[in-house]
Every structure is written in structure tokens, then in C-alpha cells.
N, C-alpha and C positions, 0 to 999 in steps of 0.2 A: 504493500499499499504506499503509494507516495506521500511525502511530505512538503507543502508549497512553501518557499522561502518569501515569496512575494504573493500572497494571497489577493491583494488588492488590484493586480492585473485582471482577474475576470470581470471586472468593470466593462472591459471591452466586447463582452457577450452582448451588451447592448444593442450593438451595431447590426445583429442579425434579424430581429423585427423588422427593422427598416429596411435591409435588403429585401425580405420577403415581402413587404409592403408595396414596393417598386415592381415587383413581378405580378403581384395581385391585382394591381391598378394598373389594368391594359385597354389600348383603345381599339375599337372595332370601325372600320372605314365606312364612310356614307358613298353610294354609288352617286356620281354626276357625270351625265353624258356630255361629251365636248367633241370638237370637230376635227380637234388634232393634238397630238401628243409632242410635237416637235419642240416647244417652249419647255417642256418638264426636264430639270436636269435628272433628278432620280424617279424613274418611274415605278419602282416598286412601293408596294403597301407597307405603311409606317406600322410596325408592332412593338417598337421599344420602350413605351411608356405613354400614358394618358389619364384621363380623370376618369372613365368609365370602368365599371366593375364587370368582370367577366370570370365564367368558370376557371377556379384556379388550377392551372396545370404545373409540375414539378419539373422544368427543364433540366438536363443534365448540367449546363453552366450555374444554374441556382445551386444545385448540390455541391459542386466543385467549390463553389465562391464560399458556401458554409461552412465546408470542411476547413478551407484555408484560413479563416476567421477563427475556428476552432484551434487549428494547430498554432496559429500566431499567439494566440491569448495563453494557450499553455504553455507555448515556450517563454512569454514573457512573465508569467508565475514562478519562473526557476523551479520545475517538480525536482523533488530529491527523492531518488530510489536506494533502498538498502540493498547495495550489491554483494558486501562482505557474509561469509557465512556465519558467523559469530555477532550476534545481536549486540548493540552498544549496551554499556552499564548505564543503569538509573537509580540514583538514590531516592528513595521516597520517604521524605519526614513526616511523621503522622503526629499531629497533635493529639495529646492523650490527655488532655483537661478534662473536668467532668462537664463543662459548659458543652463540649461537643453531643453529650446525651440529650439535648433539649429536645423538645418534641416528639419524644417516643421513638416510633417506627419510622418518621421522617425526620430523622434527627441530620444535623450536620455531618455525624459519623456515618450514617448510611448512604447520605448523597457523595461524599468524599470517596468511599470505597466503590460505589458505582462509577465516578470520574477517573479512579487509578486505574480499573480495570479497562475502561475505554482508551485510556492513554495507553496503557501497555497493548493494548489489541487482543485481550483476553475475551475470547468467545465460550462463554459458558455451555453452549450448546454444543460446540464441537472440542472435545477435550484434546484432539491432536494438533489443533491449529497451534503454530508456533508464534510466541509473544515477539512483538515488536522490539521490546529491550529486554535484557538481562536485569531483573528489579532486585534491590537490596531495600531493606526496610530499617528505618531507625526512628523507634519511638520516642517521644519528645516530652517526657513528664518532669517529674523534678530533677531527675539525672538523665541524658540521653543516653540509650544504650540500642545495641543491634538486635533485631528482633531474630529468634530461632525459628526461621520458617524454611521450608524446603523450596520456596520459590514463589507459591502461591500466597494470598492475602493472609495477612496475620488474623488469628483467631480472636475470640472474645478474652481468651487467657493472655493472649500476648498484647493485644491493643484493646484495654479494657474503658479506657475514657474515664477513668477514677481519680487522676491525679489533681490536686488542688492548685497545680501550675504546670505550664509547658514552656521547657526552656528550650525554644525553638532556635535561638541564636546559637545555643551551645550544640544543638543537633545539626544545625549547617556546618559549623565549624568542624565537627566530627566526620562527616559526609565529605568536605573538603579535604581533611586530612588522609582519609581513607582511600578516595579515588586520587590523590596526587594531581589534582587539576586535570583530571582526564575523564571526567565522567558528567553527566548532567543531573540536575538535582531538582526535585519536583516537591514543593512545601505544600501538603493540604492542612487547613485550618477553619476555624470558624471567624475569624478577624483577620484585618487586612494587616501588612507588614507594618512596622514601627517607624520605618524610614524609606527612603526611595531607593529600589533594587539597582544596585551598580554592576552586579554580576551577570553578564551575558550567558551564563551557564543555568541560573536558577529562574524558576518560574513558581511562583505563588499563587495558588486557588485557594480562596474563601468561601464556604458554604453556609455561613451564619445568617442569622434572621432577627433583626433587633425587635425583641418582644418585651412585654411587663414580666415581672418574675417578683416574687417575696420568699425570702429566705431565712432561716435560723442561722446568723453568722457567728454567733459565740454562745457557749455554755460553759459553765462551771458548777461544781460541787463541792463543797468543803465543810469540814466540821465546825459545829458551832458550841457555844456554850449548852445550849439545850437543842437537842437532834443535829440537822444538818441545813446548811442555807445553800440554795440554787439560784443562778443567775442565768437568764436567758436576755440575748439580744435578737431581736426579730426587724428584719430591715424590709422596706417598701422599695424595691428597685424598678419605680415606673414613674410615669407622669399622671398618673391618676390615684386617686384614693382608693385602699386597699382593705377589704372588709373579710374575714375570717374568722374561723374558731380555733383558738388554742387548747390542745388537750394533752393533760400530763396523766399517764397511766403508768401503773406496775409493769415491770418485765418479769415473765417466770423464772424463778430461780435455775432452771436448768432446761435442756432441749426436749427433755421427755415428759414436760409437762403437756397436760391433757389440752390439746388445741380446741375443744369444744367449748371449754369454761371460757368465759367474756372475761378479758382484763379488768381489774379495779381501776377506776378512773379517779385519781386523786384530786384533779383541779381541771375545771373547763370554763374558758373565758371568751367572750367575743370581743374581738379586735377591730378598731378602727383607725389605720394608719394613713396620714397626709401623703401627698406624692415625695417621695425621696427621704420619707422619714425613718428612723432606726430608734425603735423604741426598747428600753431596759426595763426587766421584770426581774424583781426578787422577791423570792418566798421561801417558805421554811418547811422542811420535812421533819415528820416525827423520827426520833432515833430507833433506828432498827429498820427502817424503809429500806426494802430491796432495790433493785436496779428501777430506773424508770425511763420512760420515753416519752418526749416531748414533740408534738407533730402539731402541723398546719395543714391546711387544705391542699389539694393537688392543683399545679399551674404548670406552666412552659416546662419548669425543670423540677424535676421531684426528689432527688438526690437530697438537695439541701433542705427538704421540708420536714427533716427529722433529727433529732438529737438523741443519742443514747447517752447515760449519764449513771455508773455504777458507784455504790459508797467507796469513797477513797479510806484506805486503809491508814490508821496512826500508825506508823511504823515506829520503833522506839528501839536504839540501842542499848543494851545491858551493861552499865557501867559500873566498875567498883573503884572507889577512891580508897587508896592506900597511902596518904600524905600526912605525915606526921606533924609539918609546920601548920598550925592552927589558922594563923592569917591567911595562907596561900589556899589552904583545904576550903576554909570559907569562901573566898572568892573562886574559886574553881567551881565550886557547888552551885553557889548563886548564878554564875554566868551559864552552867550547862542546863540548870532547871529552867531559865528563861527560854531555851530554846522549844521547850516541849517534846523534845525529840529522844530524851533518854529516861532510863529506868534504873535507877540506883538498886544493885543488888552484886551480892559476892558469890553469888550462883551461875556459873557457867558465863562470865563476862566477855564481852565483845571489845570492851575498850576498858584498858588497864591503866589508872593515872598514879603515878608514885613520885615521891623523891627519894626513894632509896635505889641505890644501883643495881641493874639487873641481875639476877642470879641464875645462869644457865637459860635455855631456852623455855619458852613458854609452854605451860599445859597444853594446849590448844593451838593448831595454825589460826582459828579464827579469833585469837586474842590479838589486837594491837595495843602496844604498850606506849606509853608517854611519860618520860622520864624529865622532871623538873630537877634540873642539877643548879645548886645553889654553892656554888665556890666561895671559899673564905677569902681568897684574893681576888674579889671581884672588882671591877672598875666601873663605872659610871659611863655610857656613852649617850651622846644627844645627836647623833647622826655625823654624816650622812648615813640613814639606812638604806641597804637596797634590797628590794622585796620582790620576790619571783611572782607577780600577779596572776601568772597562769596556773599556780599551783592551788588545789582545792582548799588548801589549808589558808591563803594568803589574800583570796579575792576581795577586792574591794577594802581592804583594811589599809589605812594610811597611818604612818607615823609622825606626822609633824607636832613638834612640842613634845614629845615623849622622852623621857628619860629612862635608859634601860640598863641596868647594870648586870653584868655578865664576867666570864671568866675570861682569861686572856687566849689569844690564837692559839691552837692545837691542832692536832691531828686527828681527823673525825673521818668515819665511814658513812656515805650517803651523799644525797643532794642537800645543799644549802638552800632553805627557804628563804629567810631572813639573814643578812649579815649587816655587820657595822665595820666598815672597810674589810680588813681580812679575818676578822672575827666572827665566827660563825654562832648565830641566837638560837635559830631553829634548824635543825637538819632531820631530814625525812631519809629512812634507809628501808628498801624493802627486804624481807628476810627469804630466805630459800624455801622457805615451806609457805609463802604466798603471803604472810603476815606483815605488819610493820612496825618498826621500832622510830618513833620520835625522841629526839633530846631537845630539850627546851631549856637554855642556860638562863637562869632568871634568878636574882636578888630582890626578892619583893619588898624588904626593908629598904632598899635603896634606889628603888624604882618608883616611878610613878605611872607605868604602862597599865596597872591594875584599874587606874581610875581614868584611863584615856578611852576614848570611844572605840580604838580598834580592840580593846579587850573583849567586848561583847560579840566583835566580829569574828574574832579568833574563836570563841567558844561556840558561836553559832557553826562556822564553818568546818570546826572539827567534827560536832555532831552530826551535822548534814552529810559530811564526807563518808563517816560511818556507817549511817543509816543507809546511804546509796549502795553500801557494798555487802549490806546484809541481804540473805535471801530472801527473793520476792521480786515483785514488779516494781520499778522504779516509779511507775506513775499507773492508774486505773482506768484512766479516761485520756483519749487521744484524739488527735485530726489526722484525718485522711491523709497517707502519705508520710506520716510519722515514722521514725523508729522505734521499735519496742525490744525494750531491754529486760531479760528476766535473770537475775543472780542465784545462782544455786551455790551449796556447799560443794567444796572440790572432795570427789570420791576418795574413799581411803585407800592407801596402797594396795595395790595387787588386786584388786575388786574389778568385778566386770559391769562396765558401763551399759547401763540400758539407753536405747534411743529415745529422744525425745519425739513429740508429736502435736502439731498444731491443727486445730479444726476452726475453718473460717464459718462466717455467719452463714452462709448458703450452705454449709454441712459437708465442706471438700476435706478430707483428712491428708496430710502432708507431713511425712516424716523428717525430722530433724537430727543432724548429726549428734551422737552423745555429747552430751553438755560437759566441756572442761571446768569452765569457771561460769557461764552463763548462756543463756539462749539469746539469740538475735534474730526478729523479724521485722517484716514490713506490714504496715496499716494499709493493706489495699482494697478493703473492703469494707461499707458501713455495716455497724450491726455490734454482736457480742462473739469475740473470740474465745477459746478456750485452749490453754497448753498444758501438756502433761509432762512434766519432768520432775525427776529426783522423787519419783514417787507421790507427788503433789499436784493438784490440779489449779490452776489459777486461769483468772477471767479478766479480760479487758474491754472496754466498748471503744468503738470506732466512730466519729460522726464527720459529715464533710462542712468544715468551717473556711469559706473562703468568699468574702464579699465581692471580691474583684471577678472570681469566676462566674459567682452568680448573677451578676450585673451582665443582662443579656441586651442593655440598650445600645453597647457600642459594638455589636456585631453585625457584619453586612456580607454580603455576596458579591464577588468580584475575582479579576484576574490582575496579576500585575507581574512585570518582567516578560521573560520569553527565551527561547534558544536560537541565538543568532544560527543564519545559515552557514556561515563559517566554520562554526562549532559542529554543526552537523557532519560537514564534509570530513571532518577530522576524524568522526566516528563510523566509516564505514559507508555514508550516503554519497552518490555521485548525481552530480546535475546532469540531467538527461535534456536540456532545452534546447542543445545543438540538434538532436536527433528529430525534435519536432520541427525546427526552423527547416532542416532539410526536407523533412515531409511538405511542410508548406511551400518550398520552392518546386517542389516536384508536381504538387496539385495546381500551382499557379501555370507553370509551363504546359500541362494537360489542358488547362484552361485557356491560355492563348492559341494553342494549336487547334481547340474545337471551334473558339469564336473565328478565328481566321477562315475556317473550313465553311461555318455556316456563312460567312459574308461574301465568300465568293460566289454563291449560288444565288441567281437575282428571280425572285418570284414573278409570274406572269404579269403584265401590266392590266388593269381593269379599263376596257375601251367602251366606246359609246356603243350603244346598241344601234 
């Protein structure tokens, strides 16, 4: 199938109707008796034009003239035929954002898939037809990735259109890197490019439609003094007033719940939102309330009309205080208590704080040890302090105006977190069993650190850092596209590890590698997931929150950029215009010969009766 580099040349075909009209409007001569023909120069009857309509005849000259116009027009359009045996490579960038799911069956995703098949020349009725290009697909989600397909269009698992963002620029850069500037690129999306396309190897096609939409753009659930508190943000992303019913109902505790039982409705509220208004709703849930589902009515895009919220677990680290210095003990305890993330106990501690030197390895690899060293030869330092702000312990900690008394510089094992010149003040060392030992050089009687804003920050960071490494999910409620992390206890030595598994909201079970230190997954679907690992079951919820993707007013349909003819010539296409020009010359030569033959034969003159 040819590709025309200059399709505008087809406007020349408008000359054919005019040519046919000339042959259609022909003259019938009127007989006039005369006495002599001596004064007539041409005694033949004129038949080459006029205003009288006769029965149309298709003379051979007309056919040759039409064929000549067709051949010249096709030659001017510069037809390019694929001559090489191997089809050129086409990288197809697929927008994977969830706005591509708008309009249900007539979604931009469905229209884009049909357009890609047409571009490739894929005939679903003829499985043996050879595609015009060798296609490779790049799915543009939060992180661009190559689709694992055997050449056909990616299926729902590969191209799911459930991402909260589409990195199309990164996907195009990946295509250019893989093709090494030798392949064509086609982008299919639901919105136009952000800037003018300068790359003559890139074509951008958009299949979106501007439509009103309403969405739940944010939802949180957090513990309160009594029960729990929920926050919902509902946006009216349209130019018209939006009216709908907000329903909040309980989720079943497990997938095995009886589907015939109607869910319990906790709250129902009629909403009226002004154009482009975002409404924030805050309400309380009784203590012990299971997971809840907040939903609004159906509209152009349904994936953002639901929010799943499971109760957040109050994870706490078990802390043992073995500090003999009463002043230091009181300061450390009050700082950790204010975080609400610790539980003081001497039974199986996960965090041991002491001012006595370590005596051998800890009783368990799960124990992190913090040594507060108070040397006798301490000196007070007022800075400059060097703080590793990337370390979890020092995040957000500032030491302006702090006096920190510590020992002199010495050899130490581990990475310094805070230093005063070449004097280490806090050192973090990872043990061979996976635990951590921290050394904190501090003379509290010569310092004012415990009275500075940095002290509660250090205590908060210490508690949250340890809690994040305790077994369990780091969070319970996630946004679509987030990374999910589950921490598990390391297995005992020489034990047989069991593989973990994850069950998606749609019921698909996927096996995961045996967890060494944790399980990592991607929130790819809205609903409630289940992970089975380390002999335990964990649940987490995923919702689609992205105000930018839910806004369909900026979507449109169109085409930008294109593939230059010179680029196609470099990829196996050949310009066959010369052959059509030669055909036109042959047709015109035959026309001249035929016209000359007809002109040499005179018709008998009409004489007077």
C-alpha cells in the first residue's frame, strides 16, 4: 500500500469533471441549403464543442485524457512504496493514564487502539496479512517501560490505563534512545502535546474529548482521640453545577463475605457543587469501624468516583530504656513519648537506649541499640556542625544556636550523621546481622541540645525510623501507582523460605519471590489487595486520586507532527513518481497519434438539396 508524501496534489483531479463536461456539451449542426461551397474554408461539420446537450459518448480520446490526468496527479503526489523485504520499525508510545478510560467502551484507549491497527495495516479479518511496520510498544505510565508483546497490540494487563500520570516525554526519549535515530515514533494520547513538535520522525495523535467530570481527588483516614477521622475532597471539574449523592458504606472484612448481604451505609449526603468547586468534607468514624468505601454517582470517568479507606494501624516500636543518668533518661523518655510511636517495655525490645558500653552482640537481630556516650574529657562545640540531611535520623534537624558537648575526635566504625569539624557526634553502623548500632556522643550537663528544637526532631526521627523497619506495611491506604512496601522479619538461619503471594482486587493471584527483608509491589488497580507473607495476611487499599487526570476539560482530538518523505525513503520506501510520469508520456503520445489520425479524415460536406 503506497504512502503519498504530497497528498495535496490530489486537488488536480478536479480537472476531470471539467474535461467530461466539454465532451458532454456537443453541437448538432442545422442544415442550411446554399447554392455553392466555394467560399467555405473548412467544409466539414463542426463537432468539437458547443452548448447543445447530446447523448453522452465515451470517445477513446477522452479516456486517454482522463488516464493522463490520473497519471500526472499520482506522480505529483509522490507515491512511496515499501520495496525492502523487512518492514521499517515503528515505536508506538501508549498513554497509560487513567483518563484514557473515559467514556467506557468508546474510550480514547479504544479509539487509539483502532488507529494504531490502521496505521500498522493490521487486518483483523486476515491474520496472514503482513503489517506495514514492525511495531514496538512503550507504555507511558509513571515510569516508561517496554511492553512485553509478541508484535500484536498490548492487552489489558500490559496497557491497563490505570496510571495517575503519563510520562510521555520520557517514553519518547526512551524510543529515540532505543531506535538510535533510525525509526519512526507514534504517540497516542487523549491530549495534545505540551509544545510544538520539532522532530520530523514523530507523529502525535490525540483521541480525547472535552467532557464534564466529578471526582474524589483526595481521601485520608487517621486515628483521633475518640475513633477515627476521615477527610474527603470532591472536585467538580466542569463549567456547570454538579449534583450527586455521596454514599459511605462499610467494606466486607474478607473476599469470602456473602455477596447477597447489602453493605451497611454509614453516611449519605446530597452534594451540590458550583462549577470548578472543590469541597472538603471531614467526618468521624466510631472506633473499630472496618474498611469503608466512599462513592459518588457515575459520570464520564468512573475510576475516580470511589475511595477505599482501611483503618490505619497504630504501629509502635517496643523500646527499652537502660539509661542510668536520670536527667538524660527523663529527656529521652519525654521526647519519645511525644511521638506516640513507641511502647516502653523490657520484653523483646526493638530499640534499646543505654548509656552503658555494649557488651557483646544483642540478644536478637531485631534489636537496634543506641549508646549515649558521656566522656569525662568532653568539650563543648558551637559549630559549624555538618548534618547528613539524607539520613533518616537527621531529616529536618537544624543546629543553629546549639551547644553540643562531646568527646574528642577518635576512630569510629560506621557512617557519621552529625559531626563538629572532625569530631563525630552521631555515628550509624549497620551490623552483620542486619541490625543497627548508633553511638551518640553527648554530655547533657554541658549541652543545650536537649532544650533546642532539634531534640524532639531527633526523637521523632528515631522512633519513626524504627517503626518503618518493623514488620508490617508502611502504610495501609495508597494512591494508584504508588510503591507498596511490606517489611517482614528475616528468616532464621538455614530455614526454608516460603514464597509470598499477592491477590489483586479483581481476584488475580500473583506469586512473589521469597521475602528476604520485605515484599515490594505496585498499586496497579483500585480496591483492596491482600498479601500473604511470613505466615501472615496483610491488607491495603488503593484509590485513584489525581485531579489533573480527572480533569477532562483539556482533552481534545487532533494530529500533530508527521513523518517527512525523506525519512520514509531512508526506511525502505521508494518514490515511484518517475514511473507514473513515464506512463503519462506514453498516454499523451498515443493521444497525439490518435488525434492526428482523426484529423486527417474529412467528413462529407452537407450540400443543398
